[in-house]
C-alpha positions in Angstrom: -13.0 3.9 -22.0 -12.4 1.0 -24.3 -14.7 2.3 -27.0 -13.6 5.2 -29.2 -14.6 8.6 -27.7 -15.3 12.1 -28.9 -12.0 13.8 -28.3 -11.4 17.5 -29.0 -7.7 18.4 -29.6 -6.8 22.0 -28.8 -3.6 23.2 -30.4 -1.1 25.9 -29.5 1.4 27.1 -32.1 0.3 24.2 -34.3 1.1 21.5 -31.7 -1.5 19.6 -29.6 -1.8 21.3 -26.2 -4.9 19.7 -24.7 -7.2 16.8 -25.3 -10.8 17.4 -24.2 -12.9 14.2 -23.5 -16.5 13.6 -22.5 -17.1 14.1 -18.7 -18.2 10.5 -18.3 -14.9 9.3 -19.7 -13.0 11.6 -17.4 -14.8 10.2 -14.4 -14.1 6.7 -15.6 -10.4 7.5 -15.8 -10.4 8.9 -12.3 -11.9 5.8 -10.9 -9.5 3.5 -12.8 -6.6 5.4 -11.3 -7.9 4.8 -7.8 -8.4 1.1 -8.5 -6.0 -1.6 -7.3 -5.0 -2.2 -10.9 -3.2 1.2 -11.2 0.6 1.4 -10.7 1.9 4.9 -10.3 4.6 6.0 -12.7 6.9 6.6 -9.8 6.6 2.9 -8.7 7.6 1.8 -12.3 10.6 4.1 -12.2 11.6 2.8 -8.8 11.2 -0.7 -10.0 13.6 -0.1 -12.9 16.1 1.4 -10.4 15.8 -1.7 -8.1 16.4 -4.3 -10.8 12.7 -4.9 -11.4 11.8 -5.6 -7.8 8.3 -4.4 -7.1 8.4 -5.0 -3.3 11.3 -2.6 -3.0 9.7 -0.1 -5.4 6.4 -0.1 -3.5 8.1 0.1 -0.1 10.1 3.1 -1.2 7.1 4.8 -2.9 5.1 4.4 0.4 8.2 5.7 2.3 8.4 2.7 4.5 11.7 1.4 5.8 12.7 -2.2 5.6 12.5 -2.4 9.4 8.9 -1.0 9.3 7.8 -3.5 6.6 9.5 -6.3 8.5 7.5 -5.4 11.6 4.2 -5.4 9.6 5.1 -8.9 8.1 6.4 -10.3 11.4 9.9 -11.1 9.9 13.4 -9.7 10.2 14.7 -6.7 8.3 17.3 -9.0 6.7 14.4 -11.2 5.4 12.9 -8.1 3.7 16.3 -7.2 2.2 16.4 -10.7 0.7 12.9 -10.2 -0.7 14.1 -7.0 -2.4 16.9 -8.7 -4.3 16.5 -8.9 -8.0 15.0 -12.2 -9.1 13.1 -12.8 -5.8 10.1 -15.0 -6.6 7.7 -15.2 -3.7 5.0 -17.7 -3.2 1.4 -16.5 -3.6 0.6 -16.5 0.1 3.8 -14.4 0.7 2.7 -12.0 -2.0 -0.7 -11.6 -0.3 1.0 -10.8 3.0 3.3 -8.3 1.4 0.4 -6.6 -0.4 -1.6 -6.3 2.8 1.4 -4.8 4.6 1.8 -2.3 1.7 -1.9 -1.6 1.4 -2.0 -2.6 -2.3 -3.4 -5.6 -4.2 -1.2 -8.6 -4.9 -1.6 -7.9 -8.7 0.3 -4.6 -8.2 3.4 -6.6 -7.2 3.8 -8.0 -10.7 
């Protein structure tokens, strides 16, 4: 949906209420939300509340405890706690392991 589309705006009391888009564009939006590039708004909010740490944000969003994530990664709970500190800068192989454990793409951890 990078190109301009035919959008119909429906108003209520003089204010925009709905935007109607072509069906093909709607389907494209649905598919893009299911892609590994999508970051849910809740994760962004959690990231802000955790000092910008996406590991903690995704873990909380997925309702996984630090102990559970540690088990999936084969590390200790305290190591996960260290990963969740603000400013944590993991190596790319560590990012891949975390992403696999959280069932997301590594790009979603940035």
